[in-house]
C-alpha positions, 0 to 999 in steps of 0.5 A, spaced: 648 892 106 651 896 112 649 895 119 645 900 121 640 897 115 641 891 117 634 888 121 633 881 126 629 876 123 624 873 126 627 865 124 620 862 125 617 866 120 623 866 115 624 858 116 617 855 118 618 848 120 615 846 113 619 850 109 625 846 105 631 849 102 634 845 096 640 842 093 641 838 088 641 832 092 639 834 099 634 838 103 634 842 109 628 843 113 627 844 121 625 837 125 619 836 128 616 831 133 615 826 127 622 826 126 624 824 133 624 816 132 628 816 126 633 822 128 634 818 134 636 812 130 641 816 126 644 819 132 644 812 136 648 809 129 653 815 129 654 816 136 661 813 136 663 816 129 661 823 132 664 822 140 671 825 137 667 831 135 661 833 138 660 833 146 653 831 147 654 825 143 658 822 150 651 818 152 646 815 149 640 819 148 633 817 150 627 819 145 624 823 150 631 827 150 630 828 142 623 830 143 625 835 148 630 838 144 626 839 138 621 843 142 627 847 145 629 848 139 622 851 136 623 856 142 630 858 141 627 859 133 622 863 136 627 867 139 631 867 133 636 865 137 637 858 134 636 854 128 636 847 126 635 843 120 635 836 118 639 834 112 634 830 108 636 826 102 632 828 095 630 821 093 627 818 099 627 823 104 631 820 109 634 823 115 642 824 113 644 829 119 644 836 122 646 843 121 645 848 126 646 856 127 648 857 134 650 863 138 646 867 134 648 876 135 644 881 132 645 888 134 652 891 131 654 883 130 649 879 126 653 874 126 652 866 127 656 860 129 655 854 124 655 847 127 654 840 122 655 833 122 652 827 117 652 820 117 658 816 117 655 811 110 653 818 107 660 822 108 665 823 103 660 824 098 660 832 098 653 832 100 655 836 106 658 841 102 651 842 099 648 843 106 653 847 108 653 852 102 645 851 102 644 854 109 649 860 108 645 862 102 639 863 107 644 866 112 646 871 107 640 872 103 634 871 108 636 872 114 642 878 113 647 876 117 653 879 116 658 873 118 658 866 119 663 863 123 664 855 125 669 852 129 673 845 128 678 841 132 685 841 128 684 833 127 677 834 124 680 834 117 673 832 113 670 838 117 675 843 115 676 841 108 668 843 107 670 849 110 676 851 106 672 849 100 667 853 100 672 859 101 672 860 109 678 864 112 681 861 117 682 866 123 687 863 128 686 857 134 682 858 140 686 854 146 682 849 149 676 852 148 671 846 149 671 839 153 670 834 148 671 826 149 674 827 156 678 833 154 680 840 153 680 842 145 683 846 140 679 849 136 681 853 129 676 859 128 673 859 120 669 865 118 665 867 112 663 874 111 657 877 107 661 880 101 665 874 101 659 870 100 657 875 095 664 873 090 663 866 091 656 864 090 656 864 083 662 859 084 658 855 088 652 854 083 656 853 077 660 847 082 653 844 083 653 845 091 646 850 090 640 850 086 640 854 081 
């Protein structure tokens, strides 16, 4: 799809709160206020696990903080500037983590940044690979994106492996890009293009990362 033929997508219309995106073991859906307490418990449980990688994990959140965050996400979705979704286990509906599109640019770019995290007890099982491939399918199939990128600290090997497994290309190193855990951190920049996704999506399905 050429740039001039792409159109800005209304996230709140294409991804309403009740819409679920399924993979074999998990599903993604936007948070509502009813998820606030369970999500707060998950954040508190994983705060020290996330501390080296996420700036917002530096202080304990309150329920009011989570509720305000969800309201803000809904407003940003209406503006098509951000999309935040919970990662839920299909077998029991438990919240396992979060995945987000941020820094969305339309116009001549049609790109977004990708961020994600998963509960420590559910890490290392391939669930994040399912979550990332599922939201990427929605990015390129439903939201008309041309490019999705992700920043990963060099020491965050688990996150890097997810992106590398899915065929992201490492573009370079952004020196001291983010202030996290008390110091400036370098970030590798990875990206995936629409045409690369089209070549890879069949393999993702064969490997069981996407619903057929």
